KOLKOLVO-205517 format. One line per 8 residues: number of its first residue (from 0); their letters; for each residue y, x, z negated of N, C-alpha, C. Coordinates in Angstrom, 2 decimals. Layout:
N
NUM = A = Y X Z Y X Z Y X Z | ...
This chain:
179
0 = MIQGRASI = 113.17 92.77 -104.85 113.49 92.65 -106.26 112.43 91.79 -106.94 | 112.06 92.19 -108.10 111.07 91.42 -108.85 111.78 90.30 -109.56 | 111.28 89.09 -109.44 111.91 87.93 -110.04 111.22 87.59 -111.35 | 111.95 87.59 -112.44 111.45 87.10 -113.71 110.60 88.08 -114.48 | 110.59 87.85 -115.76 109.82 88.71 -116.67 108.32 88.56 -116.48 | 107.84 87.39 -116.07 106.40 87.20 -115.86 105.92 88.11 -114.73 | 106.70 88.24 -113.68 106.33 89.12 -112.57 106.29 90.57 -113.02 | 107.24 90.96 -113.86 107.27 92.32 -114.36 106.05 92.60 -115.21
8 = LVLLALLW = 105.68 91.65 -116.06 104.51 91.83 -116.90 103.24 91.96 -116.07 | 103.12 91.15 -115.03 101.96 91.22 -114.15 101.92 92.59 -113.46 | 103.08 93.06 -113.00 103.13 94.37 -112.36 102.76 95.48 -113.33 | 103.25 95.40 -114.55 102.87 96.39 -115.57 101.36 96.39 -115.80 | 100.78 95.21 -115.89 99.33 95.11 -116.11 98.58 95.70 -114.92 | 99.05 95.47 -113.71 98.40 96.04 -112.54 98.51 97.56 -112.53 | 99.70 98.08 -112.84 99.87 99.52 -112.91 98.98 100.13 -113.97 | 98.89 99.46 -115.10 98.07 99.95 -116.21 96.61 100.03 -115.81
16 = SLPLHVAA = 96.15 99.12 -114.99 94.74 99.07 -114.65 94.38 99.93 -113.44 | 95.35 100.54 -112.80 95.12 101.35 -111.61 94.41 102.65 -111.98 | 93.18 102.85 -111.49 92.48 104.10 -111.83 93.10 105.27 -111.08 | 93.14 106.40 -111.75 93.72 107.58 -111.13 92.69 108.64 -110.76 | 91.57 108.65 -111.43 90.55 109.65 -111.18 91.15 111.04 -111.21 | 91.89 111.34 -112.27 92.53 112.62 -112.43 91.53 113.59 -113.03 | 91.26 114.66 -112.32 90.32 115.67 -112.80 91.09 116.75 -113.54 | 90.36 117.71 -114.09 90.98 118.80 -114.83 91.96 119.56 -113.94
24 = APRPAQTS = 91.64 119.75 -112.68 92.53 120.40 -111.73 92.79 119.40 -110.60 | 93.78 118.52 -110.77 93.99 117.45 -109.80 94.42 117.97 -108.44 | 93.95 117.29 -107.40 94.40 117.60 -106.05 95.81 117.05 -105.89 | 96.55 117.56 -104.90 97.93 117.07 -104.70 98.03 115.56 -104.55 | 97.11 114.92 -103.85 97.18 113.47 -103.67 97.00 112.75 -105.00 | 96.12 113.28 -105.87 95.92 112.67 -107.18 97.18 112.81 -108.03 | 97.78 113.99 -108.02 99.01 114.21 -108.78 100.11 113.31 -108.26 | 100.20 113.17 -106.94 101.20 112.30 -106.34 101.02 110.86 -106.80
32 = LEYSVKAN = 99.79 110.38 -106.83 99.51 109.01 -107.29 99.86 108.88 -108.77 | 99.47 109.86 -109.57 99.77 109.82 -111.00 101.27 109.69 -111.24 | 102.06 110.50 -110.56 103.51 110.45 -110.80 104.17 109.27 -110.12 | 103.57 108.71 -109.11 104.07 107.46 -108.55 103.90 106.33 -109.57 | 102.74 106.30 -110.23 102.50 105.29 -111.27 103.47 105.50 -112.43 | 103.66 106.75 -112.85 104.59 107.03 -113.96 106.01 106.64 -113.58 | 106.41 106.88 -112.35 107.75 106.50 -111.89 107.91 104.98 -111.98 | 106.91 104.25 -111.57 106.98 102.79 -111.66 107.03 102.32 -113.10
40 = YLVRFAAF = 106.29 102.97 -113.98 106.38 102.64 -115.40 107.80 102.86 -115.92 | 108.41 103.99 -115.58 109.77 104.26 -116.06 110.72 103.14 -115.65 | 110.58 102.67 -114.41 111.42 101.58 -113.92 111.14 100.30 -114.71 | 109.88 100.00 -114.94 109.51 98.77 -115.65 109.89 98.81 -117.13 | 109.86 100.00 -117.73 110.24 100.10 -119.14 111.65 99.53 -119.37 | 112.53 99.70 -118.39 113.92 99.25 -118.54 114.01 97.76 -118.83 | 113.09 96.96 -118.31 113.11 95.51 -118.53 112.60 95.12 -119.91 | 111.91 96.04 -120.59 111.28 95.72 -121.87 111.93 96.43 -123.05
48 = VEWPAQSF = 113.06 97.07 -122.80 113.80 97.75 -123.86 115.21 97.20 -123.86 | 115.74 96.97 -125.06 117.12 96.52 -125.18 117.95 97.60 -125.85 | 119.10 97.89 -125.25 120.03 98.87 -125.76 121.22 98.16 -126.40 | 121.87 98.79 -127.38 123.10 98.20 -127.92 124.14 98.06 -126.81 | 124.95 97.04 -126.87 125.95 96.77 -125.83 126.86 97.97 -125.58 | 127.19 98.70 -126.63 128.10 99.84 -126.48 127.45 101.03 -125.76 | 126.18 100.92 -125.39 125.50 101.97 -124.63 125.97 102.00 -123.18 | 126.67 100.95 -122.77 127.12 100.84 -121.38 128.64 100.79 -121.36
56 = ATSQSPVV = 129.23 101.51 -120.40 130.69 101.56 -120.29 131.28 100.20 -119.95 | 130.61 99.46 -119.05 131.08 98.14 -118.65 129.87 97.21 -118.51 | 130.15 95.94 -118.28 129.05 94.99 -118.09 128.33 95.20 -116.75 | 128.94 95.94 -115.84 128.32 96.24 -114.56 127.67 97.62 -114.52 | 127.77 98.39 -115.59 127.19 99.73 -115.61 125.67 99.66 -115.45 | 125.09 100.59 -114.68 123.65 100.56 -114.46 122.87 101.10 -115.66 | 121.59 100.80 -115.68 120.65 101.45 -116.59 120.29 102.76 -115.89 | 120.59 103.87 -116.54 120.41 105.18 -115.91 119.12 105.84 -116.42
64 = ICVVGRDP = 118.24 106.14 -115.47 117.00 106.86 -115.77 117.24 108.31 -115.37 | 117.07 109.21 -116.33 117.31 110.63 -116.08 116.02 111.42 -116.19 | 115.94 112.46 -115.39 114.83 113.41 -115.45 115.44 114.76 -115.81 | 115.02 115.31 -116.95 115.47 116.64 -117.35 114.29 117.59 -117.27 | 114.56 118.84 -116.92 113.49 119.79 -116.69 112.97 119.62 -115.27 | 111.77 120.14 -115.03 111.18 120.05 -113.69 110.88 118.60 -113.35 | 111.27 118.21 -112.14 111.05 116.84 -111.67 109.72 116.76 -110.93 | 108.70 116.10 -111.52 107.39 116.04 -110.88 107.22 114.85 -109.92
72 = FNGALDRA = 108.26 114.04 -109.75 108.11 112.76 -109.06 108.17 112.85 -107.53 | 108.70 113.92 -106.99 108.72 114.12 -105.54 109.26 112.90 -104.79 | 110.36 112.34 -105.29 111.00 111.19 -104.64 110.47 109.83 -105.05 | 109.34 109.78 -105.76 108.73 108.49 -106.13 109.64 107.69 -107.05 | 110.35 108.36 -107.95 111.24 107.64 -108.88 112.41 107.02 -108.12 | 112.98 107.75 -107.19 114.08 107.22 -106.40 113.64 106.00 -105.58 | 112.44 106.06 -105.04 111.92 104.92 -104.28 111.65 103.73 -105.21 | 111.16 104.01 -106.41 110.82 102.93 -107.35 112.05 102.17 -107.84
80 = VRGQTAHG = 113.19 102.83 -107.99 114.38 102.14 -108.51 115.14 101.39 -107.42 | 114.89 101.70 -106.19 115.64 101.09 -105.09 115.60 99.57 -105.17 | 116.76 98.95 -105.35 116.88 97.50 -105.37 116.44 96.83 -106.67 | 116.07 97.60 -107.67 115.57 97.02 -108.92 116.71 96.80 -109.92 | 116.51 95.82 -110.79 117.46 95.54 -111.86 116.69 95.32 -113.16 | 117.42 95.45 -114.25 116.88 95.14 -115.57 118.03 94.60 -116.40 | 117.82 93.47 -117.04 118.86 92.83 -117.85 120.14 92.60 -117.04 | 119.98 92.29 -115.76 121.13 92.02 -114.90 121.89 93.26 -114.47
88 = RALAVRRP = 121.34 94.43 -114.69 122.00 95.69 -114.33 121.17 96.41 -113.28 | 121.84 97.06 -112.36 121.15 97.89 -111.38 120.54 99.09 -112.11 | 119.56 99.70 -111.49 118.97 100.93 -112.03 119.44 102.10 -111.18 | 119.65 103.24 -111.83 120.09 104.45 -111.14 119.29 105.63 -111.67 | 119.15 106.65 -110.85 118.44 107.88 -111.26 119.41 109.04 -111.21 | 119.36 109.88 -112.25 120.14 111.12 -112.29 119.23 112.25 -112.75 | 119.62 113.46 -112.41 118.89 114.65 -112.82 119.88 115.64 -113.43 | 120.30 115.37 -114.67 121.29 116.25 -115.31 120.69 117.62 -115.61
96 = DTAEAAAG = 121.57 118.63 -115.58 121.08 119.98 -115.86 121.60 120.55 -117.17 | 122.36 119.74 -117.92 122.81 120.15 -119.25 122.69 118.95 -120.20 | 122.67 119.24 -121.48 122.61 118.17 -122.49 123.86 117.29 -122.38 | 125.00 117.89 -122.10 126.24 117.12 -121.98 126.17 116.18 -120.78 | 125.59 116.63 -119.68 125.48 115.79 -118.49 124.48 114.65 -118.70 | 123.58 114.80 -119.66 122.59 113.76 -119.95 123.15 112.68 -120.89 | 124.41 112.78 -121.24 125.01 111.86 -122.21 124.96 110.40 -121.76 | 125.01 110.11 -120.49 125.03 108.73 -120.02 123.66 108.15 -119.69
104 = CHILYVGR = 122.61 108.84 -120.07 121.26 108.39 -119.75 120.80 107.30 -120.73 | 120.03 106.35 -120.23 119.43 105.32 -121.07 117.93 105.56 -121.26 | 117.28 106.04 -120.20 115.88 106.45 -120.25 115.86 107.91 -119.84 | 115.23 108.74 -120.66 115.22 110.19 -120.42 113.78 110.68 -120.33 | 113.34 111.01 -119.11 112.01 111.59 -118.91 112.16 113.10 -119.08 | 111.35 113.66 -119.99 111.44 115.09 -120.30 110.33 115.81 -119.55 | 110.70 116.49 -118.46 109.76 117.27 -117.67 109.62 118.67 -118.24 | 108.75 119.46 -117.61 108.50 120.83 -118.05 109.82 121.62 -118.11
112 = GGGGMVRD = 110.09 122.21 -119.25 111.30 123.00 -119.44 112.51 122.19 -119.85 | 112.37 120.87 -120.00 113.52 120.03 -120.33 113.68 119.74 -121.81 | 112.75 120.20 -122.64 112.80 119.90 -124.07 114.05 120.39 -124.77 | 114.65 121.46 -124.29 115.86 122.00 -124.91 117.08 121.13 -124.69 | 117.00 120.20 -123.75 118.15 119.33 -123.47 118.09 118.02 -124.23 | 117.07 117.84 -125.07 116.90 116.59 -125.80 117.56 116.70 -127.16 | 118.39 115.72 -127.48 119.05 115.66 -128.78 118.63 114.38 -129.47 | 117.67 114.50 -130.37 117.11 113.33 -131.05 118.14 112.60 -131.91
120 = GQRPVLRV = 118.04 111.28 -131.90 118.80 110.44 -132.81 120.29 110.36 -132.55 | 120.78 111.09 -131.55 122.22 111.12 -131.32 122.72 109.85 -130.62 | 121.98 109.37 -129.66 122.39 108.20 -128.88 121.19 107.27 -128.69 | 121.45 106.01 -128.33 120.34 105.09 -128.03 119.74 105.38 -126.66 | 118.86 106.37 -126.62 118.22 106.81 -125.38 116.71 106.72 -125.57 | 116.04 106.07 -124.65 114.58 105.98 -124.68 114.03 107.29 -124.12 | 113.49 108.12 -125.00 112.95 109.42 -124.59 111.47 109.25 -124.25 | 111.13 109.63 -123.00 109.76 109.49 -122.50 109.21 110.89 -122.23
128 = TDGNVSSD = 108.06 111.18 -122.83 107.43 112.49 -122.66 106.10 112.31 -121.96 | 105.48 113.43 -121.62 104.28 113.41 -120.79 103.25 114.37 -121.36 | 102.06 113.88 -121.63 100.99 114.71 -122.15 100.59 115.84 -121.22 | 100.88 115.72 -119.91 100.61 116.80 -118.96 101.63 117.92 -119.08 | 102.74 117.65 -119.75 103.82 118.63 -119.85 103.86 119.27 -121.23 | 103.72 118.45 -122.27 103.88 118.95 -123.63 103.17 118.02 -124.61 | 102.82 118.57 -125.76 102.24 117.72 -126.80 103.33 117.07 -127.64 | 104.59 117.52 -127.48 105.70 116.86 -128.18 105.80 115.43 -127.68
136 = RGMIHFVI = 106.01 114.51 -128.61 106.03 113.10 -128.24 107.43 112.52 -128.35 | 107.76 111.73 -127.34 108.98 110.96 -127.36 108.69 109.57 -127.90 | 109.60 108.66 -127.67 109.40 107.27 -128.09 108.26 106.64 -127.29 | 108.16 107.05 -126.04 107.01 106.68 -125.21 106.42 107.98 -124.70 | 105.10 108.10 -124.81 104.41 109.34 -124.44 103.27 109.02 -123.48 | 103.39 109.48 -122.22 102.36 109.26 -121.22 101.13 110.11 -121.50 | 99.97 109.54 -121.29 98.69 110.25 -121.35 97.79 109.70 -120.26 | 96.75 110.47 -119.94 95.70 109.97 -119.04 94.54 109.59 -119.94
144 = DDDRVRFH = 94.13 108.34 -119.87 93.03 107.83 -120.68 92.08 107.06 -119.77 | 90.85 107.49 -119.72 89.85 106.83 -118.88 90.34 106.76 -117.43 | 90.88 107.88 -116.94 91.38 108.01 -115.57 92.53 107.06 -115.23 | 93.28 106.64 -116.22 94.43 105.76 -116.00 95.65 106.31 -116.74 | 96.82 106.06 -116.17 98.05 106.41 -116.88 98.24 105.37 -117.98 | 98.33 105.85 -119.20 98.56 104.98 -120.36 99.70 105.60 -121.16 | 100.06 104.98 -122.26 101.15 105.51 -123.06 101.01 105.08 -124.52 | 101.60 105.91 -125.37 101.73 105.62 -126.80 103.20 105.32 -127.04
152 = IDLQAASR = 103.49 104.50 -128.05 104.88 104.18 -128.39 105.14 104.52 -129.85 | 106.27 105.17 -130.09 106.72 105.46 -131.45 107.86 104.48 -131.76 | 107.52 103.38 -132.38 108.48 102.31 -132.66 109.52 102.74 -133.68 | 109.12 103.58 -134.64 110.07 104.05 -135.64 111.17 104.89 -134.99 | 110.79 105.78 -134.07 111.78 106.61 -133.39 112.72 105.74 -132.56 | 112.18 104.73 -131.90 113.02 103.83 -131.11 114.00 103.08 -132.01 | 113.52 102.61 -133.15 114.39 101.88 -134.09 115.50 102.77 -134.62 | 115.16 104.03 -134.92 116.19 104.97 -135.41 117.30 105.16 -134.37
160 = SRLSISSR = 116.95 105.02 -133.11 117.94 105.15 -132.03 118.54 103.82 -131.62 | 118.30 102.79 -132.41 118.86 101.46 -132.20 118.37 100.81 -130.91 | 117.12 101.09 -130.55 116.50 100.48 -129.38 115.50 99.43 -129.84 | 115.41 98.36 -129.10 114.44 97.31 -129.38 113.45 97.25 -128.23 | 112.15 97.39 -128.55 111.11 97.38 -127.53 110.36 96.05 -127.63 | 110.22 95.39 -126.49 109.56 94.09 -126.42 108.12 94.16 -126.91 | 107.69 93.10 -127.59 106.30 93.04 -128.05 105.34 93.04 -126.86 | 105.77 92.57 -125.71 104.90 92.59 -124.53 104.60 94.01 -124.09
168 = LLNLALSV = 105.57 94.90 -124.19 105.33 96.30 -123.87 104.48 96.96 -124.98 | 104.77 96.63 -126.21 103.98 97.18 -127.33 102.51 96.82 -127.19 | 102.21 95.63 -126.68 100.83 95.19 -126.49 100.09 96.00 -125.43 | 100.80 96.62 -124.51 100.17 97.42 -123.46 99.91 98.86 -123.88 | 100.51 99.28 -124.99 100.39 100.68 -125.43 99.01 100.96 -125.99 | 98.56 102.21 -125.83 97.32 102.65 -126.47 97.44 102.60 -127.98 | 98.61 103.01 -128.48 98.87 102.95 -129.91 100.37 102.77 -130.12 | 100.70 102.20 -131.27 102.10 102.01 -131.66 102.26 102.63 -133.04
176 = RGG = 103.07 103.67 -133.12 103.35 104.31 -134.40 104.51 103.58 -135.06 | 104.32 103.20 -136.31 105.39 102.54 -137.04 105.52 101.06 -136.72 | 104.47 100.48 -136.19 104.56 99.07 -135.80 103.83 98.14 -136.71
C-alpha cells in the first residue's frame, strides 16, 4: 500500500516520465507496457479526485474503476488495484456490459466500442478516454506524447459532474480545459 499523498505524487511523476517508445504499429510488449502505465494512472487518479459523499452507498464502499467496451489491460488493472486505497476506501474493478450496470462506477475507462454506454452529466463519474481508441474526449483523455503516456484534463466537464480534481493532478496534465 502506498503511504501518503507525497508517495502517490512521486509515483505519478515516475509513471509520467516512463518512456514507452510506442511506434505507429506497436509490438505486443510495447502495448502491454503502455496499458500497464495507463492502468496505474487509473488507480492513482482515484487519490486526486473527490466525489460527492452521496456517490458512495456507505462509508466503507469502494472506489469502483470500470472498463466499458474492449478491455485492453490484460489483467494489469486488476494487479494495479490490488491492496490499494484512496480516501480511505478500497479500490475495486468492474467490467459492466450495460449502461445500467455501470451505474455504480466512480472512474469509467471507455475502451473501443464502449462509447454507447457513457451517459454524460448523469452521475459524478470520472470518464477517462484514450486517444488510441477514439478522438472523443472524457474528463481525462490519454495520449502518447514524446513516447510517454500523458493526459489532458477537461476541468469544466469534471465540475459539471460535481467532481473536484486536485491541483497536483492538474499540474501533471498536458493541458487543462476550463482551468
